[in-house]
TORKOLKOL-207302 format. One record per atom (N, C-alpha, C): z, y, x; residue in three letters; residue number from 1; atom name. Coordinates in Angstrom, 2 decimals. Example, Ala and Ser with C-alpha at 12.3 -4.5 7.8 and 13.67 -1.06 7.14 Angstrom:
      c3      c2      c1 lummar zafi pati
    7.80   -5.69   13.19    Ala    1    N
    7.80   -4.50   12.30    Ala    1   CA
    7.80   -3.30   13.20    Ala    1    C
    7.08   -2.25   12.85    Ser    2    N
    7.14   -1.06   13.67    Ser    2   CA
    7.87    0.03   12.90    Ser    2    C
//
This chain:
      c3      c2      c1 lummar zafi pati
   43.70 -124.37 -108.02    Met    1    N
   43.93 -124.40 -107.61    Met    1   CA
   43.93 -125.27 -106.87    Met    1    C
   44.27 -125.79 -105.43    Lys    2    N
   44.16 -126.67 -104.68    Lys    2   CA
   44.78 -126.04 -103.12    Lys    2    C
   45.47 -127.31 -103.92    Ile    3    N
   46.35 -127.29 -102.15    Ile    3   CA
   46.77 -128.05 -101.30    Ile    3    C
   47.09 -127.77  -99.61    Leu    4    N
   46.44 -128.55  -98.66    Leu    4   CA
   47.96 -129.37  -98.75    Leu    4    C
   48.08 -130.43  -97.88    Leu    5    N
   49.65 -130.92  -97.54    Leu    5   CA
   49.09 -131.20  -96.09    Leu    5    C
   50.09 -130.43  -94.56    Leu    6    N
   49.72 -131.26  -93.79    Leu    6   CA
   51.31 -131.51  -93.59    Leu    6    C
   51.09 -132.96  -93.25    Ser    7    N
   51.61 -133.65  -92.37    Ser    7   CA
   51.83 -135.28  -90.93    Ser    7    C
   52.82 -134.90  -90.50    Asn    8    N
   52.64 -135.91  -89.59    Asn    8   CA
   52.69 -137.33  -90.38    Asn    8    C
   53.25 -137.95  -91.50    Glu    9    N
   53.23 -139.53  -92.02    Glu    9   CA
   52.99 -138.89  -93.95    Glu    9    C
   52.51 -140.21  -94.23    Tyr   10    N
   52.25 -140.34  -95.73    Tyr   10   CA
   52.08 -142.29  -95.66    Tyr   10    C
   52.18 -142.59  -96.52    Pro   11    N
   52.68 -144.13  -96.78    Pro   11   CA
   50.92 -144.03  -96.54    Pro   11    C
   50.67 -145.57  -95.88    Pro   12    N
   52.54 -146.52  -95.13    Pro   12   CA
   52.64 -145.92  -94.06    Pro   12    C
   52.20 -145.22  -93.18    Tyr   13    N
   53.60 -143.91  -92.43    Tyr   13   CA
   54.60 -143.13  -92.36    Tyr   13    C
   55.13 -143.69  -93.26    Val   14    N
   56.94 -143.41  -93.22    Val   14   CA
   57.77 -143.84  -93.10    Val   14    C
   58.53 -142.85  -91.84    Ser   15    N
   59.20 -142.81  -91.39    Ser   15   CA
   60.78 -142.35  -91.22    Ser   15    C
   60.65 -141.42  -91.91    Ser   16    N
   61.92 -140.34  -92.43    Ser   16   CA
   61.62 -139.56  -93.53    Ser   16    C
   62.22 -138.74  -93.43    Gly   17    N
   62.45 -137.41  -94.45    Gly   17   CA
   61.56 -136.88  -95.11    Gly   17    C
   61.06 -136.27  -94.23    Pro   18    N
   59.74 -135.73  -94.70    Pro   18   CA
   58.31 -136.57  -95.36    Pro   18    C
   58.03 -137.32  -94.95    Gly   19    N
   57.12 -138.59  -94.98    Gly   19   CA
   57.60 -138.49  -96.45    Gly   19    C
   58.72 -138.92  -96.77    Val   20    N
   58.94 -139.37  -98.54    Val   20   CA
   58.80 -138.07  -99.32    Val   20    C
   58.78 -136.88  -98.31    His   21    N
   58.49 -135.76  -99.02    His   21   CA
   57.72 -135.21  -99.56    His   21    C
   56.75 -135.30  -98.67    Val   22    N
   55.49 -135.16  -98.53    Val   22   CA
   54.39 -136.27  -99.69    Val   22    C
   54.74 -137.78  -99.99    Glu   23    N
   54.47 -138.37 -100.90    Glu   23   CA
   54.60 -137.97 -102.48    Glu   23    C
   56.10 -137.24 -102.49    Tyr   24    N
   56.75 -137.42 -103.95    Tyr   24   CA
   55.70 -135.99 -104.04    Tyr   24    C
   55.70 -135.01 -102.97    Leu   25    N
   55.53 -133.84 -103.32    Leu   25   CA
   53.74 -134.00 -104.22    Leu   25    C
   53.14 -134.45 -103.07    Ser   26    N
   51.81 -134.59 -103.38    Ser   26   CA
   51.46 -135.62 -104.35    Ser   26    C
   52.24 -136.21 -105.31    Lys   27    N
   51.83 -137.52 -106.32    Lys   27   CA
   52.79 -136.33 -107.31    Lys   27    C
   53.10 -135.31 -107.83    Gln   28    N
   53.90 -134.60 -108.19    Gln   28   CA
   52.51 -133.38 -108.85    Gln   28    C
   53.09 -132.88 -107.60    Leu   29    N
   51.69 -131.83 -108.07    Leu   29   CA
   50.37 -132.31 -108.08    Leu   29    C
   49.83 -133.41 -107.22    Ser   30    N
   48.02 -134.09 -108.44    Ser   30   CA
   48.66 -133.69 -109.72    Ser   30    C
   49.64 -133.61 -110.55    Lys   31    N
   49.47 -134.21 -111.89    Lys   31   CA
   49.03 -132.90 -112.66    Lys   31    C
   49.13 -132.08 -111.23    Thr   32    N
   47.82 -130.36 -112.66    Thr   32   CA
   47.05 -129.80 -111.31    Thr   32    C
   47.98 -130.39 -110.57    Ile   33    N
   46.25 -128.86 -109.62    Ile   33   CA
   45.24 -130.43 -108.88    Ile   33    C
   44.24 -130.00 -107.60    Glu   34    N
   43.44 -130.22 -107.21    Glu   34   CA
   44.82 -130.59 -105.77    Glu   34    C
   44.60 -131.69 -104.85    Val   35    N
   45.65 -131.83 -103.66    Val   35   CA
   45.58 -132.77 -102.77    Val   35    C
   45.22 -132.18 -101.28    Glu   36    N
   44.51 -132.83 -100.49    Glu   36   CA
   45.53 -132.95  -99.00    Glu   36    C
   45.83 -134.03  -98.61    Val   37    N
   46.97 -134.30  -98.00    Val   37   CA
   46.13 -134.87  -96.19    Val   37    C
   46.55 -134.16  -95.25    Arg   38    N
   46.01 -134.39  -93.50    Arg   38   CA
   46.97 -134.75  -92.93    Arg   38    C
   46.86 -136.14  -92.53    Thr   39    N
   48.45 -137.00  -91.76    Thr   39   CA
   47.64 -137.33  -90.20    Thr   39    C
   48.32 -137.49  -89.83    Phe   40    N
   48.20 -138.32  -87.57    Phe   40   CA
   47.64 -139.05  -87.51    Phe   40    C
   47.70 -140.10  -89.33    His   41    N
   47.55 -141.41  -88.88    His   41   CA
   45.51 -141.79  -89.97    His   41    C
   45.70 -142.85  -90.33    Asp   42    N
   43.68 -143.92  -90.46    Asp   42   CA
   43.97 -143.65  -91.70    Asp   42    C
   44.69 -143.14  -92.97    Gln   43    N
   44.50 -143.38  -94.25    Gln   43   CA
   43.01 -142.48  -95.05    Gln   43    C
   42.99 -142.85  -95.46    Glu   44    N
   41.91 -142.46  -97.17    Glu   44   CA
   42.54 -142.88  -98.10    Glu   44    C
   42.49 -141.84  -98.90    Leu   45    N
   41.96 -142.46 -100.43    Leu   45   CA
   41.66 -141.14 -100.95    Leu   45    C
   40.58 -141.41 -101.99    Val   46    N
   40.40 -140.48 -102.86    Val   46   CA
   40.10 -140.73 -104.38    Val   46    C
   41.44 -140.37 -105.14    Asp   47    N
   41.03 -140.09 -106.36    Asp   47   CA
   40.74 -138.61 -106.88    Asp   47    C
   41.85 -138.99 -107.98    Glu   48    N
   40.69 -138.01 -109.59    Glu   48   CA
   41.30 -136.55 -108.63    Glu   48    C
   42.81 -136.09 -108.01    Lys   49    N
   43.12 -134.99 -107.51    Lys   49   CA
   44.00 -135.33 -106.45    Lys   49    C
   43.82 -136.26 -106.29    Leu   50    N
   44.80 -136.38 -105.18    Leu   50   CA
   43.86 -137.20 -103.91    Leu   50    C
   43.43 -136.91 -102.58    Ser   51    N
   42.53 -136.72 -102.01    Ser   51   CA
   44.25 -137.15 -100.66    Ser   51    C
   43.79 -137.57  -99.75    Val   52    N
   44.33 -138.35  -98.13    Val   52   CA
   43.02 -138.36  -96.88    Val   52    C
   43.52 -138.43  -96.09    Phe   53    N
   42.63 -138.09  -95.18    Phe   53   CA
   43.47 -138.16  -93.33    Phe   53    C
   43.09 -139.36  -92.45    Gly   54    N
   44.32 -139.06  -92.01    Gly   54   CA
   42.98 -139.02  -90.50    Gly   54    C
   43.08 -137.99  -89.47    Phe   55    N
   43.24 -138.09  -88.56    Phe   55   CA
   43.41 -137.76  -86.73    Phe   55    C
   43.73 -139.18  -86.72    Asn   56    N
   44.37 -140.31  -85.82    Asn   56   CA
   43.86 -139.33  -84.55    Asn   56    C
   44.11 -138.85  -83.81    Ser   57    N
   43.72 -138.63  -82.32    Ser   57   CA
   44.97 -139.38  -81.38    Ser   57    C
   45.38 -140.36  -81.57    Lys   58    N
   46.17 -141.37  -80.87    Lys   58   CA
   44.77 -141.99  -79.81    Lys   58    C
   44.16 -141.91  -80.10    Tyr   59    N
   43.10 -142.49  -79.22    Tyr   59   CA
   42.29 -141.37  -78.43    Tyr   59    C
   42.48 -140.29  -78.49    Lys   60    N
   42.11 -139.17  -77.51    Lys   60   CA
   42.95 -139.64  -76.08    Lys   60    C
   41.86 -139.62  -74.94    Asn   61    N
   42.95 -139.56  -73.99    Asn   61   CA
   43.45 -139.00  -73.40    Asn   61    C
   44.88 -138.98  -73.14    Tyr   62    N
   45.08 -137.57  -72.15    Tyr   62   CA
   46.05 -138.34  -70.94    Tyr   62    C
   45.86 -139.83  -71.14    Asp   63    N
   46.19 -141.15  -69.72    Asp   63   CA
   46.54 -139.53  -68.20    Asp   63    C
   45.92 -138.67  -67.68    Gly   64    N
   45.69 -137.71  -66.34    Gly   64   CA
   46.89 -136.68  -66.38    Gly   64    C
   47.71 -136.30  -67.67    Cys   65    N
   49.02 -135.67  -67.93    Cys   65   CA
   50.03 -136.71  -67.82    Cys   65    C
   51.25 -136.15  -68.03    Ser   66    N
   52.36 -137.16  -67.96    Ser   66   CA
   52.82 -137.48  -68.34    Ser   66    C
   53.84 -139.13  -69.14    Pro   67    N
   53.79 -139.62  -70.54    Pro   67   CA
   54.48 -138.39  -71.23    Pro   67    C
   55.49 -137.96  -70.61    Ser   68    N
   56.10 -137.49  -71.56    Ser   68   CA
   55.02 -136.36  -72.47    Ser   68    C
   54.39 -135.53  -72.02    Ile   69    N
   54.10 -134.60  -72.97    Ile   69   CA
   52.53 -135.22  -73.14    Ile   69    C
   51.86 -136.59  -73.04    Lys   70    N
   50.79 -136.75  -74.20    Lys   70   CA
   51.04 -136.89  -75.79    Lys   70    C
   51.81 -137.80  -76.08    Lys   71    N
   52.42 -137.55  -77.49    Lys   71   CA
   52.62 -135.83  -78.37    Lys   71    C
   53.02 -135.00  -77.85    Pro   72    N
   52.43 -134.34  -78.48    Pro   72   CA
   51.48 -133.20  -77.94    Pro   72    C
   50.46 -134.11  -76.89    Leu   73    N
   49.07 -132.91  -76.62    Leu   73   CA
   48.55 -133.92  -77.94    Leu   73    C
   48.88 -134.74  -78.78    Gln   74    N
   48.08 -135.89  -79.37    Gln   74   CA
   48.07 -135.05  -80.35    Gln   74    C
   49.11 -135.03  -80.47    Ala   75    N
   49.75 -133.80  -81.89    Ala   75   CA
   48.56 -132.96  -82.95    Ala   75    C
   48.90 -132.13  -80.98    Leu   76    N
   48.63 -130.72  -81.01    Leu   76   CA
   46.54 -130.61  -82.05    Leu   76    C
   46.35 -131.51  -80.27    Ser   77    N
   44.68 -131.81  -80.85    Ser   77   CA
   44.33 -132.99  -82.27    Ser   77    C
   45.44 -132.90  -82.87    Thr   78    N
   45.31 -133.48  -84.37    Thr   78   CA
   45.42 -131.90  -85.18    Thr   78    C
   46.15 -131.77  -84.90    Cys   79    N
   46.60 -130.06  -85.46    Cys   79   CA
   45.01 -129.16  -85.42    Cys   79    C
   44.38 -129.49  -84.89    Ile   80    N
   43.16 -128.16  -84.17    Ile   80   CA
   41.88 -129.12  -85.66    Ile   80    C
   42.64 -130.68  -84.66    Asp   81    N
   41.24 -131.73  -85.82    Asp   81   CA
   41.67 -130.97  -87.42    Asp   81    C
   42.16 -130.70  -87.75    Phe   82    N
   42.36 -130.45  -89.29    Phe   82   CA
   42.18 -129.68  -89.32    Phe   82    C
   41.91 -128.81  -88.91    Asn   83    N
   40.99 -126.83  -89.57    Asn   83   CA
   39.30 -127.71  -88.91    Asn   83    C
   38.97 -128.07  -88.12    Gly   84    N
   37.41 -128.36  -87.55    Gly   84   CA
   36.74 -130.16  -87.58    Gly   84    C
   37.49 -130.82  -88.26    Ile   85    N
   36.25 -131.77  -88.62    Ile   85   CA
   36.02 -131.84  -90.13    Ile   85    C
   36.75 -130.96  -90.66    Lys   86    N
   37.05 -131.34  -92.04    Lys   86   CA
   37.38 -129.60  -92.35    Lys   86    C
   36.32 -129.06  -93.67    Glu   87    N
   36.09 -127.35  -93.67    Glu   87   CA
   37.52 -128.35  -94.65    Glu   87    C
   38.16 -126.87  -95.03    Ile   88    N
   39.03 -126.16  -95.51    Ile   88   CA
   38.71 -125.97  -96.43    Ile   88    C
   39.15 -126.16  -97.53    Asn   89    N
   38.29 -125.56  -99.37    Asn   89   CA
   40.45 -126.01  -99.95    Asn   89    C
   40.78 -124.89  -99.62    Ala   90    N
   42.57 -124.74 -100.67    Ala   90   CA
   42.38 -123.50 -100.79    Ala   90    C
   43.97 -123.61 -101.54    Asp   91    N
   43.96 -122.51 -101.85    Asp   91   CA
   45.02 -121.80 -101.19    Asp   91    C
   46.18 -122.83 -100.02    Ile   92    N
   47.01 -123.27  -99.73    Ile   92   CA
   47.18 -123.79  -98.98    Ile   92    C
   48.24 -123.71  -97.45    Val   93    N
   48.36 -124.88  -96.92    Val   93   CA
   49.79 -124.86  -96.60    Val   93    C
   50.72 -125.80  -97.08    His   94    N
   51.56 -126.16  -96.81    His   94   CA
   51.67 -127.25  -95.80    His   94    C
   53.09 -126.94  -95.07    Cys   95    N
   53.16 -128.10  -94.06    Cys   95   CA
   54.56 -128.47  -93.56    Cys   95    C
   55.12 -129.42  -93.32    His   96    N
   55.91 -130.16  -92.46    His   96   CA
   56.15 -130.57  -91.87    His   96    C
   57.39 -130.22  -91.40    Thr   97    N
   57.80 -130.55  -89.96    Thr   97   CA
   56.77 -129.70  -88.23    Thr   97    C
   57.71 -129.45  -87.19    Ser   98    N
   57.65 -128.44  -86.33    Ser   98   CA
   55.77 -129.11  -86.08    Ser   98    C
   55.91 -130.47  -86.00    Asp   99    N
   53.96 -130.99  -85.21    Asp   99   CA
   52.63 -130.87  -85.93    Asp   99    C
   53.49 -129.80  -87.68    Thr  100    N
   51.97 -129.47  -88.40    Thr  100   CA
   51.85 -128.19  -88.35    Thr  100    C
   52.96 -127.24  -87.35    Phe  101    N
   52.18 -125.61  -87.62    Phe  101   CA
   51.59 -125.54  -87.03    Phe  101    C
   51.05 -125.88  -86.18    Leu  102    N
   49.72 -125.38  -85.14    Leu  102   CA
   49.10 -125.16  -87.24    Leu  102    C
   49.01 -125.95  -86.89    Gly  103    N
   47.49 -126.57  -88.13    Gly  103   CA
   47.78 -125.77  -89.02    Gly  103    C
   48.82 -125.49  -89.70    Gly  104    N
   48.52 -124.11  -91.02    Gly  104   CA
   48.77 -123.39  -90.55    Gly  104    C
   49.05 -122.48  -88.58    Ile  105    N
   48.96 -121.34  -89.38    Ile  105   CA
   47.41 -120.79  -88.20    Ile  105    C
   46.58 -122.33  -87.58    Leu  106    N
   45.08 -122.30  -87.25    Leu  106   CA
   44.78 -122.10  -88.76    Leu  106    C
   45.69 -122.70  -90.41    Ala  107    N
   44.73 -122.98  -91.06    Ala  107   CA
   45.16 -120.78  -91.74    Ala  107    C
   45.87 -120.86  -92.17    Lys  108    N
   46.02 -118.98  -92.60    Lys  108   CA
   45.38 -118.20  -91.66    Lys  108    C
   45.29 -118.23  -90.20    Ile  109    N
   43.88 -117.65  -89.54    Ile  109   CA
   43.28 -117.91  -89.38    Ile  109    C
   42.08 -118.98  -90.07    Leu  110    N
   41.03 -119.18  -89.62    Leu  110   CA
   40.69 -118.81  -90.92    Leu  110    C
   40.73 -119.54  -92.20    Tyr  111    N
   40.33 -119.55  -93.64    Tyr  111   CA
   41.68 -118.48  -94.79    Tyr  111    C
   42.23 -118.35  -93.80    Lys  112    N
   42.60 -116.94  -95.00    Lys  112   CA
   43.40 -116.89  -95.67    Lys  112    C
   44.34 -118.37  -95.61    Ile  113    N
   44.64 -118.55  -97.08    Ile  113   CA
   46.29 -118.56  -96.24    Ile  113    C
   46.88 -118.79  -97.50    Pro  114    N
   49.02 -118.73  -98.14    Pro  114   CA
   49.04 -120.09  -97.22    Pro  114    C
   49.99 -119.52  -95.89    Leu  115    N
   51.38 -121.29  -95.24    Leu  115   CA
   52.64 -120.73  -95.79    Leu  115    C
   52.55 -121.99  -96.58    Ile  116    N
   53.54 -122.13  -97.00    Ile  116   CA
   54.73 -123.43  -95.49    Ile  116    C
   56.11 -122.83  -95.39    Leu  117    N
   55.84 -124.10  -94.79    Leu  117   CA
   57.36 -125.22  -95.35    Leu  117    C
   57.61 -126.07  -95.34    Thr  118    N
   59.03 -127.00  -95.78    Thr  118   CA
   59.54 -127.40  -94.56    Thr  118    C
   61.17 -126.89  -94.46    Val  119    N
   61.76 -126.82  -92.73    Val  119   CA
   62.67 -128.20  -93.73    Val  119    C
   63.27 -129.07  -92.49    His  120    N
   64.33 -130.32  -92.46    His  120   CA
   64.28 -129.59  -91.30    His  120    C
   64.10 -129.37  -90.28    Thr  121    N
   64.70 -129.62  -89.54    Thr  121   CA
   64.67 -128.57  -89.06    Thr  121    C
   66.10 -127.81  -87.47    Leu  122    N
   64.95 -126.38  -86.42    Leu  122   CA
   64.35 -127.12  -86.22    Leu  122    C
   63.18 -126.76  -84.29    Glu  123    N
   63.77 -127.46  -82.51    Glu  123   CA
   64.76 -127.38  -82.99    Glu  123    C
   65.35 -125.56  -82.82    Ile  124    N
   66.38 -125.63  -81.95    Ile  124   CA
   67.77 -126.10  -81.80    Ile  124    C
   67.50 -126.86  -82.95    Arg  125    N
   68.85 -127.88  -83.56    Arg  125   CA
   68.62 -129.15  -82.46    Arg  125    C
   67.29 -128.65  -82.18    Arg  126    N
   67.40 -130.62  -81.53    Arg  126   CA
   67.05 -130.64  -80.32    Arg  126    C
   68.17 -129.85  -79.47    Pro  127    N
   68.27 -129.26  -77.96    Pro  127   CA
   67.98 -130.90  -76.89    Pro  127    C
   68.68 -132.71  -77.99    Trp  128    N
   67.75 -133.39  -76.74    Trp  128   CA
   66.89 -133.75  -76.43    Trp  128    C
   65.62 -133.28  -77.76    Arg  129    N
   64.78 -133.59  -76.97    Arg  129   CA
   63.88 -132.43  -76.75    Arg  129    C
   64.15 -131.84  -75.50    Lys  130    N
   63.84 -131.51  -74.22    Lys  130   CA
   63.71 -132.36  -73.43    Lys  130    C
   64.51 -132.50  -72.89    Glu  131    N
   64.87 -134.52  -72.37    Glu  131   CA
   63.63 -135.44  -72.03    Glu  131    C
   63.06 -135.83  -74.05    His  132    N
   61.54 -136.39  -74.01    His  132   CA
   61.17 -135.56  -73.43    His  132    C
   60.52 -134.20  -74.44    Phe  133    N
   59.82 -133.19  -74.37    Phe  133   CA
   59.32 -132.85  -73.22    Phe  133    C
   60.92 -132.49  -72.18    Gly  134    N
   60.08 -131.51  -70.45    Gly  134   CA
   59.87 -130.63  -71.96    Gly  134    C
   58.72 -129.54  -70.99    Ala  135    N
   58.22 -128.51  -71.09    Ala  135   CA
   57.13 -128.05  -72.40    Ala  135    C
   57.01 -129.38  -73.45    Ile  136    N
   56.56 -129.52  -74.32    Ile  136   CA
   57.30 -129.10  -75.85    Ile  136    C
   59.07 -128.90  -75.01    Tyr  137    N
   59.89 -128.44  -76.33    Tyr  137   CA
   59.49 -127.20  -76.15    Tyr  137    C
   59.64 -126.92  -75.38    Asp  138    N
   59.59 -124.99  -75.63    Asp  138   CA
   58.56 -124.71  -76.38    Asp  138    C
   57.27 -125.44  -76.03    Phe  139    N
   56.45 -124.83  -76.54    Phe  139   CA
   56.79 -124.80  -78.26    Phe  139    C
   57.25 -126.33  -79.22    Tyr  140    N
   57.69 -126.55  -79.94    Tyr  140   CA
   58.47 -125.22  -80.69    Tyr  140    C
   58.92 -125.33  -79.68    Leu  141    N
   60.08 -124.17  -80.06    Leu  141   CA
   59.14 -122.70  -80.38    Leu  141    C
   57.61 -122.04  -79.45    Trp  142    N
   57.34 -121.05  -80.07    Trp  142   CA
   56.03 -121.47  -80.98    Trp  142    C
   56.09 -122.27  -81.42    Val  143    N
   54.84 -122.93  -82.03    Val  143   CA
   55.85 -122.68  -83.92    Val  143    C
   57.17 -123.07  -83.56    Glu  144    N
   57.89 -123.21  -85.30    Glu  144   CA
   58.61 -121.85  -84.66    Glu  144    C
   58.73 -121.06  -84.19    Lys  145    N
   58.90 -119.17  -84.55    Lys  145   CA
   57.94 -119.01  -84.23    Lys  145    C
   56.18 -119.10  -84.60    Gln  146    N
   55.37 -118.27  -84.61    Gln  146   CA
   54.65 -118.78  -85.96    Gln  146    C
   55.26 -120.20  -86.18    Ala  147    N
   54.91 -120.63  -88.14    Ala  147   CA
   56.30 -119.92  -89.23    Ala  147    C
   57.12 -119.89  -88.32    Leu  148    N
   58.28 -118.75  -89.65    Leu  148   CA
   57.71 -117.73  -89.67    Leu  148    C
   57.63 -117.01  -88.94    Glu  149    N
   57.83 -115.81  -88.61    Glu  149   CA
   55.98 -115.24  -89.11    Glu  149    C
   54.64 -116.12  -89.44    Met  150    N
   54.02 -116.34  -90.10    Met  150   CA
   53.91 -116.38  -91.79    Met  150    C
   54.72 -117.65  -91.67    Ala  151    N
   54.69 -117.96  -93.42    Ala  151   CA
   54.56 -116.42  -93.95    Ala  151    C
   54.56 -117.45  -95.72    Asp  152    N
   54.08 -116.44  -96.80    Asp  152   CA
   55.45 -117.48  -97.62    Asp  152    C
   55.99 -117.94  -97.10    Lys  153    N
   56.95 -118.51  -97.98    Lys  153   CA
   57.29 -119.72  -97.20    Lys  153    C
   58.73 -119.86  -97.17    Ile  154    N
   59.27 -120.73  -96.36    Ile  154   CA
   60.80 -121.44  -97.56    Ile  154    C
   60.78 -122.77  -97.38    Ile  155    N
   61.02 -124.01  -97.55    Ile  155   CA
   61.97 -124.87  -96.89    Ile  155    C
   63.33 -124.36  -97.39    Ala  156    N
   64.18 -124.80  -96.45    Ala  156   CA
   65.33 -126.16  -97.00    Ala  156    C
   65.54 -127.77  -97.23    Val  157    N
   65.47 -128.67  -97.83    Val  157   CA
   67.16 -128.66  -97.73    Val  157    C
   67.71 -127.71  -97.24    Ser  158    N
   69.18 -127.73  -97.46    Ser  158   CA
   70.00 -126.55  -97.95    Ser  158    C
   70.93 -126.25  -97.46    Thr  159    N
   71.63 -125.28  -97.95    Thr  159   CA
   71.53 -124.82  -95.80    Thr  159    C
   72.06 -125.55  -95.38    Ser  160    N
   72.85 -125.24  -93.65    Ser  160   CA
   71.21 -124.97  -93.20    Ser  160    C
   69.93 -125.95  -93.13    Val  161    N
   68.56 -124.92  -92.77    Val  161   CA
   68.44 -124.09  -93.09    Val  161    C
   68.52 -123.60  -94.78    Lys  162    N
   67.95 -122.02  -94.50    Lys  162   CA
   69.50 -121.25  -94.35    Lys  162    C
   70.64 -121.89  -93.65    Glu  163    N
   71.19 -120.41  -92.51    Glu  163   CA
   71.25 -120.53  -91.72    Glu  163    C
   70.86 -121.92  -90.95    Asp  164    N
   70.24 -121.33  -89.83    Asp  164   CA
   68.43 -120.85  -89.94    Asp  164    C
   68.28 -120.94  -90.65    Ile  165    N
   66.35 -119.79  -90.72    Ile  165   CA
   66.99 -118.76  -90.64    Ile  165    C
   67.92 -118.14  -92.05    Leu  166    N
   68.55 -116.60  -91.64    Leu  166   CA
   69.52 -116.19  -90.50    Leu  166    C
   70.00 -117.27  -90.04    Lys  167    N
   70.85 -116.22  -88.53    Lys  167   CA
   69.68 -117.43  -87.36    Lys  167    C
   68.46 -117.70  -87.14    Met  168    N
   67.37 -117.68  -86.16    Met  168   CA
   66.60 -116.92  -86.10    Met  168    C
   66.32 -116.97  -87.77    Phe  169    N
   65.47 -115.59  -87.80    Phe  169   CA
   65.38 -114.71  -89.07    Phe  169    C
   66.18 -113.25  -88.53    Pro  170    N
   66.08 -112.59  -89.49    Pro  170   CA
   65.50 -111.73  -89.96    Pro  170    C
   64.48 -111.33  -90.24    Asn  171    N
   63.75 -110.83  -90.15    Asn  171   CA
   62.19 -111.61  -90.70    Asn  171    C
//
């Protein structure tokens, strides 16, 4: 069995809980199964059962668009790169944060593998991001909704997140 973890963060680029979560999860899982982590940065690590590859799209030119959507477009581009630059050879794709959900959706559809989501928070619970991202916030809400509805398994990191998911996505 091999699992693919998609994450915005992985050491040494960790600035929040999801990055810490993916770091420890990947190390524990790799004690018994193969684990590949694909990130938004520039890492490359190949160990016995753990490999980490960065797909850094911050150098892609989105200078023709509004600064408020440049970073989200780079994230979306990275999710496409996760699926297209290096073929996925895994039995499961496991995503963390809405930044990676599109990558997981694509992997589920294109590679016919189950999609697992670990939800740390819901975008709908972070409305202040609309001010920063503008219209792209609505896109993230849509991606999150699609991912939650398509997921084969959803893991909530807390009781309150679980309650939010059940309230916002009752089916």
